[in-house]
N, C-alpha and C positions, 0 to 999 in steps of 0.2 A: 397903776398897780396891776399886775397880772397874777391871777391865781394859778398855782401849779399843782398838777396831779400826776401820779405815776400809775402805770398799769402794766401787768405782765400777761401775755396771752401765749399759751403753748398748746400745740395740737394734741398733746397727750392729756391735758387737763379737761377731760370730757365730763359734761353734765349728763348728756344723753342725746339720743337721736330725737329730732324735733318731729312730732307728728304733725303733718300739714293741716290737720283739722283744728289746730290751735288758732288758725286764721279764719275760722268760721264766722257766720253772722246769723241773723235772726229776722224773720218776717212773721209778724203776728197780725191777725185780723183786728187791727187797732188803728184808728185815725185814717190817714191816707197812705198807709204802708202798702196795702194791696190795691185798693181802688183809688185811682189817680197817681199811684206810685208805680208799681210794676205793671198795672193793668189799666189801660185807658183806651178803649176801642175806637174812640173818635179822634184820637191824637194823630197828627200827621205822620208820626213815625211808627204807628201801631202795625204789628204784623197780622197775619191771617187769624190769629187767636186773640187779638186785642192787646197783646203785650207791647209795651213801649220799647222799641229797639234802641233808642238813645240810652235808656236806663240799662238795658242789657249790655251795651258796650262799656258803660262805666263800671258795672259789676265785673265784667271780664278783666278790666284794668286792675281791679283789686285781687284777682285770682282767688276768689272766695271758693274754698273747697267743699264747704258744708253749710247748709242753711237750716236752722231750727224752725219748726212750723207745727201747728198754726198758733201756738201760744206757749207760754205766757198765761196771764190770768184768764184770757179768753177761753183756753182749752178746758177749764174746769166746769164750763157750762155747755160745751160743744158736743153736738151729736154728729159724728163724722158722716153718718148716712145722709144728712141733709145736703152734703156737698158732693154727692156723686149722682150719676144718672142724668137724664135730660134737664138742662138748665131751666127750661120753662116750667118744670114741675117742682122745682126746689122751693122750700118754704122760706119765708122771711121770719127771722127770730129776733126777739129782744135779747141783746147781750148784756147781762147784768154786771159783768166785770167792768165795762167801760160806759154803760148806760147809753148804748147806741143800738141801731137796727142793722142786723146782718142780713144781707140779701142772698148770700150763698151763690153768687154768680161764679165765684172762684172756689174750688174745692180741691180735694186730694189729687185727682188726676191732672187737672189743669196746672196745679202748682208743680207737680213732678215734671210736667212738660216744660214749664218755665225753668226749673232747675237744670234740666238738660241743656237748655239754650245757653245758660251761663256756666256750664261745665261744673256744676256742683252736685253733691249728694244731698239727700234730705235727712235731717235729724227729726224724726216724727215724734210728736208728743201725744199721749193718750190721756183721756179724761178720767182722773181718779177722784174728782170732786163730786159730781152728780152721778157718775157711772162706775163701772168696776170690771171684774174679771171677764165677763161674757163679751161685753162690747170691745174690750181690748184684744181678746184672742180672735174675735171675728174680724177686727180691723187688720191684724197681721195676716189672717187667711186671705182677706180681700186683696191686700197689697202684694203678698209674697208667695202664696201657694200657686203652683203652675196652672192646674185645672182639675176638674173632676169633683169639685165640692161646691156647695151652694154659693159661698161668698166669692170663691175664685171664678166660678162660672158667671156670677153677676158682674164681676169686673170685665170679663171677656165680652159680655153682652153690652157693656158700656163702651166698647171699642178698644180695649187694651188687652190684646191676646197674651202678650208677654208679661210675666210678673214684674213688679217694680223693684223687687230685691232691695228693699230699704234695710240697711244694716243697723242703724242706731235709733233707739227708741227711748223717750223720756217717760218715766212712770209718774205722770202728773206734773204739777208745777206749784212751787212755794206752798206746800200743804201745811206748813207751820204757821202761816199768816192768817190772822183773824179776818182779813179782807178777802180771803180766798173762798170762793163758793165750795162748800163741802170741807171747810177747814177741819183738820184732825189733830189729835194728839200724836205724839211720836209713836206710841204703841199702836194706836189705831191705824196710822199710816203705814207703819212698818209691816203689820200683818197683811193689809190689803195689797201693799206693794210686793211682798214676797209671794203671795198666792197668785197675783196677776203675772208676775215675772215667770213663775213656773209654767203657767198655762201658755203664755206667749212663746216661751222657748220650746214647749212641747209642739206647738204648731211649726215653728221654725227655729231649730237649735243653733243656727248660724248667727242670729242677731245678737247685738250687744245692748245692754240696758243701763240707763242712768237713773239712780235713785235720787229723790229730792233731798238735798241738804238744806241748811238754813237759808232763809231769804236774804239775810245779811248777818254780819258778825255781831251786830248790836241787839239781835233778838234775845229776849230773856232766856230762851231755851237753847241758845247756841252751845254747841259742843255736846251737851246732853242729848239734844235732838239727833245729831249725827251718830252718837254712840248707840242710842236705842234703835234707830232705824237700821243701822248696820248689824246690830245683834240679830234682827229678824231677816235681813235681806242678803247678808254677806255671801252666802253660797250661790245666790241667784242673780246678782247684778255685777256689773263690771266697773261702774263709775259712781261717784257721789258728786252732786252738783254744788256749785258756789255761785252766788249772785252778789254784786256790789255796784253801787253808783256813788259818784262823788260830785260835789259842787262847791263853788267859791261863794257861799252865801254871806260870809263876813267880809268879803273883798280883802282878804289877807293873802297876798300872792305867795309869800314864803311858806305859809302853812298849807296853802292849797297844793303847791307843787310837791309837798312832802307826803301827800295822802297815799301815794303808791307804797309807802312804808307800812301803812295799814293793810294794804293788799298783800304785801309780803308776809305779814304776821298771820293774816287770815289763811293764806295757803298753807303756811307752816302748821298752824293749829289743826286744820282739817287733816293734813297728812298724819300728824301725831295721833289724832283720834282714830283714824282708820287703821293705823298700825297697832294701836292699843287693842282694837277688836280682833285684828289678825293674831296678835299674841295670845289674847284671851281664848280664842278658838283653836289655837295651835294650827292655824291654816298655813298652807304654802302659797296661797293665792294673795296677790296684792291688789287692792282697790285703788284705781287711779282717779284723777280729778277731771271733772268737766265744768269749766268755768263758763257756763252757758248763758250768763247775762253779765255784762260789764260795760261800763261807759261813764261818761259825765251826763248828769241829768239834773237840772234845776231851773234852767232859764224859763221854761214854759209853765211852771207850776201855777202861777197866778192866772195866766190866760186860760188854762184848762178848766178853771172853776167857772168860767163863763160859757162853756159849751152847752148848747141847747140839748136837753135830754132826748134820746131816741132819734137823733139825727143819723143820716147815712154818711159814713166816712167823713166826719168833721175833722178840722185840722187840730188834732190832739198831739201833745208831746212834741211839738215842732220846735225844739231847741235850735236857736241860731248860735252856732259855736264860734268861739273867739280863738285868737292865737294862743292864749294861755291854756285853753282847753286842749289844744293840739299837743302842747308840751306834756300835760299830764297823761293824755292818751299814749304818748310815746313811752313815758315811764311805766305805765300799766302794762304795755306790751313787753317791756324789758323785764318787769316782775315775773311775768308768766314764762318768758324764755329762760330765766334763771332757774326755774323749776320744771324745765321741759322733761325731766326724768319722770315726773308724776302728773303734770298738767298735760293731758293728751288731747283734750277737746276744749275749745273756747269759742264763744259766740259774742261778737260785738253786738250789743243791743241798741238800736236795730240797724237795718240796712238802708231803707229808703223812707224819707220824710219824718218818720217817728224816731226821735233821738238818733239821728242818722248822719252818715258821711255824705249821702247823696240826697239832694232835694229836687223836687220837681215843681214846675208851674203848670197848672191845668191848661192844656192846649199849647203850652210853651216849652221852654228849655228845661233840661236837667243840668244841675250844677254841683260842683264839689265844695263841701265845707272844709275848713282848715284841718279837721281831724281826718279827712280822707287821706292826707299825705303820709303821716306816720304809719297808718294802717296799711296803706298800699306798699310803702317801702319795706315794712316788716314781712308782709306776705310774699312779695316778689323776691326779696333778697335774703329772707331769713329761713331758707330751706337748707337742711343739712344737720350738722351736729352742734348743739349748744356747748360752748366752752366755759369753764369756770375761770373768770378773769380776776386776777388778784389786783385790787385797787387800793391805792393810798391817796386820799384827797382830803383837803380841809373841810370842816363841817360847820353847821350852824344849828341853832335851836329856834323853835317856833312855839306858838301857843300850845299846840297839842303834841309836839314831837321834839325829841332831843337827838343830837348827833346825826343830823341830816347831811349826807355828803353832797357837796356841790356837784360832783360828777356822778351821774347815774348811767351805767353802761353795761353792755353784754356783748359777747362776740359769737359769731356763728361761722363754722367752717363747712363750706360746700366742697366735700372731697372730690366729687365727680368732676366738677369744673375747676377745681383748684382755685377757689376764691375764698378769701377771708373777709367777713363784713363785721364792722364794729358799729353798733347802734349806741349813741350817746346823747344825753341831755345835760346841758350846763344849766344848773338851777340858779347860778349867781345872777342877781338882778342888774348889776352894773359893770362887772368885770369879765373880760375874756378869760378863758381857762386854757392854759398851756398844758397840753397832754403829752407826756413822754411815755411811750409804750414800747415795751420789749417784745419784739416779734421774731426773735432769732430762729425759732424752730420753723418759721416759714421762709426758708432760704430762697432768695431770688424774687420775693414778692415785691411788687411796686404798686404805687397808687394808680388805681383804675378810675376812681371817681370819688369826690367828696361832696355829697349833697348836703345842703343846709336849708332848714326852714327857720326863718327869723323875721322879726318885725319890730319896729320901734314903738308900736302901740299894742300892749298886751290884750286890749279889748277889740282889736281889729277883727272884722268878719269879712266874708265874701258875699254878703247879701246884696249889696248895691254894686260892688265892683268885684266880678268873679275872679279877677287876677290880683286881688289885693294881698291875700296871704297865700303865696305859692313858693315852692322850693326853687333853689338855684343850685348850680354845680360849680360854684366858685369858691368852695371851701379851701382853707389854707392848711395843707399838710404835705409832708415829704417823708421819704424813707432813706436812711443812711446807715449802712453797715448793721442791719438788723434792728434799727431803732426807728420807730415811727414818731414823728413830731407833728402835732396838730394843734392849731389854734381854734378853740371852740368859742364862738361869739357868746356874749352874755345873753342868757335866755334863748337858747337855741336847741333845736333837734338836729342831730348830725348822723349821716350815714357814710361811713368811710369804707370803701371797697378796695381790696388789694388782691392782686393776682400776678401771675407770671406773664 
């Protein structure tokens, strides 16, 4: 039996221009993300600053435009001054967030140097857990003010004459969470965030600011938190953040692959809440979304309980991802692209070693996890205008969801290069899906490539065999008289690229 689905794609059915920052990522001072991840001075590939060039090349393949730094939970106890100036004089600190020891060998300036090497901007977070307005405005002055002030001249004395010109700043991290150092109520956080935002923008009016939304949709304060925080901050910030992680703890594949529907609802709910405050205030300004933590995270939970406290860069949160995880990551990317009109920033959490698409061996190779591929495909081919695709597909129900379409898809039109790209996941576990897609408005377009990521074992990883879960370009699709016909294998991620 073949499952059939219909889809209509028209170049006039526009969702919105895709902000390339939707393909951002995240490096936190956590586990081996920094030390033994991006930075390993004794590694054979290390450059003059100690950064692994093999990792740099893999990050470049992903075309990561933006990297959030330095946290995460870590930032709520971080003194940014510890990470600037002579490395030999930097203090070692106990990181209470992850119960490790931070050496501060890498700090703000070094990380910005690394970001330039991978062609990425930095999305800098400030500490609103143990610190506040003064430290945040000083940090902006240190990074962005040209010269002639205490903090900007200190940066110059550290060897950085030109300002870093960091555009995007996060006002703390997950301040609604009781696990967070300096946890606050919505009113407490809203007040400090608003006043900090004002001071930061007085130093540099060109910056954009992200207010903390809920740590996840299941928080008891969800929605009320967003409404209260935005009541205080609406006139001073540009984005509200979202965080979510999923896992297949019950080993229920049908339910697992449907979790992107939860992400859809999360996005919709936050948009509604932000627009409610817009209406309440009678504002002409629209608050957009920064989904600055998202991924699959559950494989390493038990191993992390055995970490020796106060270790330096222990192997924390090192999820080894499976093929089924790659399918869900693909659907999560599709979810964000479907709301590209409002989701303007997103950060896959994280980039190297810590719940990451890239893994490294100390002194050895860097390698790609299965989730590397849908992330790379979306980032490389998903630039342009997101289109509203009209889809008719059979559905199924699972433990937590109803009416789950077997076909999950979105289309992107790159007008400059006249390329249409369709990203599609077939959630059906046993049957191919025959897709009949009307693309008549794209006259003269032909198949350029049909990339497929598939595997007969949903638990397959790349840990032992690096080429175990990898894409191929032998997808079955054709165009005839404005109709695209494509066969999507059971349980597959597909990238169909069309052009003249």
